[in-house]
Each structure stands twice: as structure tokens, then as C-alpha cells.
N, C-alpha and C positions, 0 to 999 in steps of 0.2 A: 504494500500500500504506500503510495507516494506521500511524502511530507508536504504540507502546505507551508511555504516560506513567504513571509511578508517583510518588506523593507521600506524605508523612507515613508512616504505618505500613506501607503497601504498599511504599514505597521502602526502608524499613528492613528489611523481610522479604526483599526481593530482594537487597539488599546482603549480608545474612546468608547467603543461599544462595550468593553469590559469595565468601564468606569475607572480607568487608571490613567493618571498623568505620567507619561514616560520620564519627566523630570524627577519625579519622586524616586524612581528606580535608579536613575543615573546618580542622583545625590547619595543614595544608599551605597552604591558601588564606590563612589568617591570617599565617603566616610570610612568604609572598610579599608580602603587602600591607605588612607592617612593613618589609621590605627595600626595597620601592619607595618608601615614604615617607621613607626615610633618604637618598634621592638628592637632589641639589641642582641648581640652575640651572647650576652649573659643570660638570656631567657632560655627556658627549657626547650628541647627539640619539639618542633611542631607548634610552638606557641604562636608564632607569627600567623600561620595559616588559620589556626583556631580563632585568634583575635580578629583577623580580617573577616572571617565568616560570621563570627558572633556580632560584630558591630554592624556589618551589612544587614544581617537579619533584624537587629534592633531598629535600624533606621528605616527599613521597609515598613515595619509596624508603626513607628512614629509618624512617618510620612503619610500613611494611609488612614491613620486614626481619625483625623478630621473629616474623612469621607465615610465615617461610620464603619470602617473595617475593624474587626476585633482580633485579639490574639488567642491562640490556642497552642498548647504543647501536646503533641500526640506521641507519648512515650519518648520524650526528649527531642522530638522533631519539631522545631519551632515553625509555626504557621501564622500567616496573616489571612483572615477569613473575611470574605466579602459580606456586605450587609444582608444579602439574600441567602447566604450560606451555600451558594452553588459553586464557589471558586475559592481555592486556597493558594497561597504563594509561599514557597520555601526557597532557600538559597543554597547554591553549591558552586564550588570552583569547577570550571570547565577546562577542557584540554585546548590545544592550539587551534582547533577548528572552530572554536566558539566565535560567534559573530560574523562568520564568513558564509555568505549566501550559498555558494556552490558546495560547501563542505558538509560533513555530517559530524557534529560535535558529540563528545561523550563527557560524562562527569570525570574529573581528574582521578577521583578515588572511588572505590566501591561504595555502594550505598547499602544501608542496613535493611533489615526485614521490614521496618516501618515504611520506608520509602517504597520498597517493593510491593508492600500491601497497598499503598496509595496508587501505584501504577496499575495493579490488578483492578482496583476500584475504578480507575480511569477507563480501562478497557471495557469494563462492565457498563459504565455509564455511556460511553460512546456508542456501544451496541444498542443500549436502551434508547438513546436519542433517535436512532434510525427506526426502531420499532414504534416509537411514540408518534411518528408522523401520522399513523393511522388511529392511535388511541391516546392522543395527547391529553385530552381532558380527564380521562379516567386514571391515567398513570402519572400525571404531573407530580403528585406527592411522593413518588418513588425516587425522584432524582436526588442524588447526593452530590457532594462537592467533587469537582475536578481539581486535582493538585498540579499546579504549574511550578516550574523551577526557574528562578532567576540565576542564569549562568554568567560568570565573569572570568576573564582570562587576561592577564597582563602580557603584552607583547611590546617590549622595549619602551617606547614613550607613549603608548596608548593602552587603554583597557577596553577590550571588546566585550560586549555583553548582549544578552538576549533573554527574553521571557518565552519559555517553551514548554509545551505540553508533552510529557513523556508517555510512551506506550510499551516499552520493553527495555530489558537490560541484557548484558552479555554474560558469558560464563564466569567472568571475574567479578560480576556484581555491579559493573559500571552501567549507568543509564546510557543506552546506545541508539534508541530509536524514538522518533518524535512524531506526534500527530500534527503539531503545528509549531512553527517557530516565528517569533516576532523579534526581528533584529533591531536593536536600539543604536542610536548614534554613539560612536566610541567616546570614551572619556579620555581626554588628554591629560598626561601626567602634570602638565603645567596648571591644569585646572584643579589639581589636588593640592591646593594651597590655602583653601578657604576653610576655616573652622566652622562647622555647622552651628547655628544658634543654639540647638538643643544640647550641643556638646560643650558649650562654653560655660565657665564658672561665672558667678555673679561679679559684676564690676565692683571694685573696691576703691572708695574715695578716702584719701588720707588728708585730714585737715592739719594744716601746719600753722601753729600760732606763733606769731613773732614775739620774741622775748625782749623786753626793754632792758638795756644794759646801762647802768649808771656810769657816767664818766668819772674817773678818779681825779 
């Protein structure tokens, strides 16, 4: 089954249909990269990747919260859930094919059983959507959430990213097949210099009182 790939205006239109501002996703990727770049060689192995993933996940939730999206943790898999409950977003690092229209990306690392269960649910729901064309009114209540993945991959001075709907994984457990891919505008590393307002600490004003010194 062919993957539907949308870029540029088509990707933007599809995201609008889903109720998502692509700028929210790109800012989340930026924030994750900033957090990762703050790590040092003194941190534990894997800390940079975990930090980048964790902050990106957090900022997706923060960015979508004003749009009435909610947060859910499915056995430690962090999700942002749409207001109607029919769509979830989680975050993963992608391989070098991420964000390339002609390529077929995979997650960089194997995914756990929770992600695999979500993909199985995606498959079931996609099949159900086809069946519902005849019985939509009676079976609408059976529809559950489709889980999308925000993939990101750093390539020199840019970070490529996409929001994609998985449908299968390979023998190593990496997500490898997609029903739909929405390719976002790459994030330039030069852009990763702004501190997100939510990440800033409160401003501190220090009052300096002039002290009068008596002349001798």
C-alpha cells in the first residue's frame, strides 16, 4: 500500500484539517535541540538523546494545550491527545531519511510494545474507516485514536522533521512503514537560539540604593 506524502502547502492544509499549527511542532523540535545541546560530556550515556526527546515531547503538549489538547501517558509513552480524542501525537528520533519526500524514514531506535500496540490500533482503525463508509452513523462511536509520530533528525545545520502516521515496524522493532507523512519545513540550527517563553525563568529586578557617603 502506497504512503500518502504531503509537503509544503498540501502538508499545511492537512495539518489545518487536523487542527494543528505546524509552528507548534517546529518550536517543539527547536526546544528539544536546544536542551540536547546544553548537555555535556559529563552527562550519562544516552542523556542527550533522552533530554532532547523529553523536552520535545513536553513542548508539543505545551504548544497544543491552548487548543484544548490534553496529555496522556500510556505506560510511559507520552501522548498529546486531540480535543475529540481521535488523534494522539508522540515523539521519536528518526533516521537520515526523515523529512525527505522521496525516502522512507524509520525511527532511529526500536520502539517498545506500547508503540507497537498503538500501531496495531492504527491498522484496526484505518480498516474500520473504510468499513464505516457504509455504516458511519451506527459505528461512529467505535472509532478510537490514531497515534501519529513527530519524527526529527539533525543533518548538519538543519533539523528535518515530519508528522507521520505509522502502520508497521521491522524485525528490529523500528517503525518502518507509514500510512501518511506530513513533511514540515526544516528547522535551521541558526534558529535554535531562541529560548522559549515557557522555558525561561522569571525576570529578576535588583534594586540598587545609592548610599550617601559623608565627606571627611
